Each structure stands twice: as structure tokens, then as C-alpha cells.
C-alpha positions as CSV (number, residue, x, y, z in Angstrom):
1,M,-16.7,-76.4,29.6
2,A,-17.6,-77.6,26.1
3,V,-20.6,-75.3,26.1
4,Y,-18.5,-72.3,26.9
5,D,-15.9,-73.3,24.3
6,L,-18.7,-73.5,21.7
7,E,-20.1,-70.1,22.7
8,E,-16.7,-68.5,22.6
9,Q,-16.0,-70.1,19.2
10,E,-19.3,-68.7,17.9
11,Q,-18.4,-65.2,19.2
12,I,-15.0,-65.5,17.5
13,D,-16.6,-66.6,14.3
14,E,-19.1,-63.7,14.5
15,L,-16.2,-61.3,15.2
16,K,-14.3,-62.6,12.2
17,T,-17.3,-62.2,10.0
18,W,-17.9,-58.7,11.2
19,W,-14.2,-57.8,10.7
20,K,-14.2,-59.1,7.2
21,Q,-17.2,-56.9,6.5
22,Y,-16.1,-53.7,8.4
23,G,-12.4,-54.1,9.1
24,N,-11.2,-52.0,6.3
25,L,-13.6,-49.2,7.2
26,V,-12.5,-49.3,10.9
27,T,-8.9,-49.2,9.9
28,T,-9.4,-46.3,7.6
29,V,-11.4,-44.4,10.2
30,I,-8.7,-45.0,12.9
31,T,-5.9,-44.0,10.4
32,I,-7.8,-40.8,9.5
33,A,-8.4,-39.9,13.1
34,A,-4.7,-40.4,13.9
35,V,-3.6,-38.3,10.9
36,V,-6.0,-35.5,11.9
37,A,-4.8,-35.6,15.5
38,V,-1.1,-35.3,14.4
39,A,-2.0,-32.6,11.9
40,W,-3.9,-30.6,14.5
41,Q,-1.0,-30.8,16.9
42,G,1.4,-29.8,14.1
43,W,-0.8,-26.9,13.2
44,N,-1.0,-25.7,16.8
45,W,2.8,-25.9,17.1
46,W,3.2,-24.0,13.8
47,R,0.9,-21.3,15.0
48,R,2.7,-20.9,18.3
49,D,6.0,-20.7,16.5
50,Q,4.7,-18.2,14.0
51,T,3.3,-16.0,16.8
52,A,6.5,-16.1,18.7
53,Q,8.6,-15.1,15.7
54,A,6.1,-12.4,14.8
55,A,6.3,-11.0,18.3
56,E,10.0,-10.7,18.0
57,V,9.8,-8.8,14.7
58,Y,7.0,-6.5,16.1
59,A,9.3,-5.7,19.1
60,A,11.8,-4.5,16.5
61,V,9.1,-2.2,15.0
62,E,8.4,-0.8,18.5
63,R,12.1,-0.2,19.1
64,A,12.4,1.6,15.7
65,A,9.3,3.7,16.5
66,A,10.7,4.7,19.9
67,A,13.9,5.7,18.2
68,N,11.9,7.5,15.4
69,D,13.8,5.3,12.9
70,V,11.2,5.5,10.1
71,K,13.0,3.3,7.6
72,R,13.8,0.5,10.1
73,A,10.2,0.5,11.3
74,R,8.9,0.3,7.7
75,D,11.3,-2.5,6.9
76,A,10.4,-4.5,10.0
77,A,6.7,-3.9,9.3
78,G,7.2,-5.1,5.8
79,E,8.9,-8.3,7.1
80,L,5.9,-9.0,9.3
81,I,3.5,-8.4,6.4
82,D,5.5,-10.7,4.1
83,K,6.1,-13.5,6.5
84,F,3.5,-13.4,9.2
85,S,0.5,-11.7,7.6
86,G,-2.0,-13.9,9.4
87,T,-1.0,-12.6,12.9
88,S,-2.4,-9.5,14.6
89,Y,1.2,-8.4,15.0
90,A,1.4,-7.7,11.2
91,T,-1.7,-5.4,11.4
92,L,-0.4,-3.6,14.5
93,A,3.0,-3.1,12.8
94,A,1.4,-1.7,9.7
95,L,-0.6,0.8,11.8
96,L,2.4,1.8,13.9
97,S,4.7,2.1,10.9
98,A,2.0,4.1,8.9
99,K,1.8,6.6,11.8
100,L,5.6,7.1,11.6
101,Q,5.5,7.4,7.8
102,F,2.6,10.0,8.0
103,E,4.4,12.0,10.6
104,S,7.6,12.0,8.5
105,G,5.6,13.3,5.4
106,D,5.8,10.0,3.5
107,L,2.1,9.8,2.7
108,K,2.6,7.2,0.0
109,N,4.0,4.5,2.3
110,A,1.6,5.5,5.0
111,K,-1.3,4.9,2.7
112,L,0.1,1.6,1.4
113,Q,0.5,0.2,4.9
114,L,-2.9,1.4,6.1
115,A,-4.6,0.0,3.0
116,W,-3.0,-3.4,3.7
117,A,-4.2,-3.3,7.3
118,A,-7.7,-2.3,6.2
119,D,-7.9,-5.0,3.6
120,H,-6.0,-7.9,5.2
121,G,-5.8,-7.3,8.9
122,S,-6.6,-10.3,11.0
123,D,-8.7,-8.4,13.6
124,G,-11.9,-6.6,12.8
125,E,-11.4,-3.7,15.1
126,L,-7.9,-3.1,13.8
127,R,-9.2,-3.2,10.2
128,D,-11.8,-0.6,11.1
129,L,-9.1,1.6,12.8
130,A,-7.0,1.3,9.6
131,H,-9.9,2.4,7.5
132,L,-10.4,5.4,9.8
133,R,-6.7,6.4,9.7
134,L,-6.6,5.9,5.9
135,A,-9.6,8.2,5.6
136,A,-7.8,10.9,7.6
137,V,-4.7,10.6,5.3
138,L,-6.9,10.8,2.2
139,L,-8.6,13.9,3.7
140,D,-5.3,15.6,4.1
141,E,-4.6,14.9,0.4
142,K,-8.1,16.3,-0.5
143,L,-9.1,12.9,-1.9
144,Y,-12.6,13.4,-0.5
145,D,-14.5,10.7,-2.3
146,E,-11.9,8.1,-1.5
147,A,-11.9,9.2,2.1
148,L,-15.7,8.7,2.4
149,A,-15.4,5.3,0.8
150,Q,-13.2,4.2,3.7
151,L,-15.9,5.2,6.1
152,A,-18.8,3.6,4.2
153,A,-19.1,0.5,6.3
154,A,-20.3,0.6,9.9
155,P,-17.3,0.1,12.3
156,V,-17.1,-1.6,15.6
157,E,-19.0,0.3,18.3
158,P,-16.0,1.9,20.0
159,L,-15.0,3.7,16.7
160,A,-18.5,4.8,15.7
161,A,-18.2,8.3,17.0
162,R,-14.8,8.8,15.4
163,Y,-16.1,7.5,12.0
164,A,-19.0,10.0,12.1
165,E,-16.6,12.8,13.1
166,V,-14.1,12.1,10.3
167,R,-17.0,11.8,7.9
168,G,-18.1,15.2,9.0
169,D,-14.6,16.6,8.5
170,V,-14.6,15.3,4.9
171,L,-18.1,16.7,4.2
172,A,-17.1,20.0,5.7
173,A,-14.0,20.2,3.5
174,Q,-16.3,19.6,0.5
175,G,-18.5,22.5,1.6
176,K,-21.4,20.3,2.3
177,S,-22.4,22.0,5.6
178,A,-25.8,20.4,6.1
179,E,-24.4,16.9,5.7
180,A,-21.4,17.7,7.8
181,R,-23.7,18.9,10.6
182,A,-25.6,15.7,10.4
183,A,-22.4,13.7,10.7
184,Y,-21.2,15.7,13.7
185,A,-24.6,15.4,15.4
186,A,-24.4,11.6,14.8
187,A,-21.0,11.6,16.4
188,I,-22.3,13.5,19.5
189,A,-25.3,11.2,19.8
190,K,-23.1,8.1,19.6
191,L,-20.7,9.7,22.2
192,D,-23.6,10.4,24.5
193,E,-24.7,6.8,24.7
194,P,-24.4,5.5,28.3
195,A,-21.6,3.1,27.4
196,N,-19.4,5.9,26.2
197,K,-20.1,8.5,29.0
198,A,-17.9,6.6,31.4
199,D,-14.8,7.5,29.3
200,Q,-12.8,10.2,31.1
201,R,-12.2,11.9,27.8
202,H,-15.9,12.2,27.0
203,A,-16.4,15.8,28.0
204,A,-13.4,17.2,26.2
205,Y,-14.2,15.2,23.0
206,R,-17.9,16.2,23.1
207,D,-16.8,19.9,23.4
208,L,-14.7,19.4,20.3
209,L,-17.5,17.9,18.3
210,Q,-19.8,20.6,19.4
211,V,-17.4,23.3,18.1
212,K,-17.2,21.4,14.8
213,L,-21.0,21.2,14.7
214,E,-21.4,24.9,15.3
215,S,-18.8,25.8,12.8
216,Q,-21.1,24.5,10.1
217,G,-23.8,26.9,11.1
218,A,-25.7,25.0,13.7
219,K,-27.2,26.9,16.6
220,P,-25.4,26.5,20.0
């Protein structure tokens, strides 16, 4: 038994020596790990809470849109942008409210909300959609160079044909027929890709693009 007691004492002494050398480091690492774990849980809770609150406000935007209450939709969208800008609901609200503003003739507020969604939206596809819609508004205002600037970057694949089409519309409005034809042709080519042909709206949309292409002097 004495041998075992001696061995155990040696192990205890070694452990004490090791702890004197590394104890503070181990304690620090454990403390940091605990703090990170608590912070991560708190962050997840905060995100869930933010998302839930944002969803409630977005529902208010949808109700206002259904009632065609332009002011209430704009105010609720503004609340989302102010308080929950990091959520997709804020971007969706800006897009929906901008549509109502545009339809009511309030191009100024429509542009402001689309510009915010294009610059700050949390989702890439929604940002690209905002750029597209903003370009259409700028086209209506005959701000052609600004409209083209919104279409300069390549969008996500599902919006590629629409980007090319609106670019063609802007160029056609500028009287640049050759460039407009190229843009419409690019839109048709993108629409004719296998992934897009499955869309039930493909034929009707292609016919529209073909009409626009031919309007710029292209042969049928």
C-alpha cells in the first residue's frame, strides 16, 4: 500500500506543478468558452425575437397593401427599415410599399424605398429585384443613365432575362436601336435556356420580347 500511496502522491505533486504552470490559462479558456456559449445563445434568442417582431410588422404592411392604404403601408415599411433592417421582412416591405407608392403616383417615395432595398437588402435576389424595379421607375422619369446604372451588375440567374429586357427598354427610349436590339436578343437567349423553358409563361413572354426586338428594326 505504501508504494501506491507514494505513486499517488507523486501524481498529485505533478498535477499541482502542472496546475501552477497552466491553471490560469485553463481557467481563462473555460471562462471564455462559457461566455461565448452564453453570448451565442443570447444572440440566437435575440435574432428569433427580432424576426418574430419583424413578421408582425410585415403583416401590417400586407394588410395595408390589401386595403390599398398607401400611407399606412409606407409607415409600417419605414418602421421595419428603422427597427429591423437586418431581416428579409424589411426588404420585402420596402418592395411592397414601393409598388403601392408607384401605383399611387408617389415616385419619390417609391424610389427611396427601392433604393434602400437595393443598397441594404439582406437577400441578394431581393436586392437585384429592387435594382430592376428602380430602373423601371427611373425609365418612367426619363432618367435613362441612372436607370442603366441600376442594371449594370449581373443579377441572379432568374432575373437575367428581365434585366436584359429593361436594359433594352431604356436603350430604345434613348433611340439606340442597335443596342436595344442586342439587349432584347440577349433577353430572348437567356429565356430560351433549358432551365427557363419549363416556366408556363415562357411562350407569352418570349412573344413579347420578340415584338420588342422587331420594333427596333430587326427582321422577324
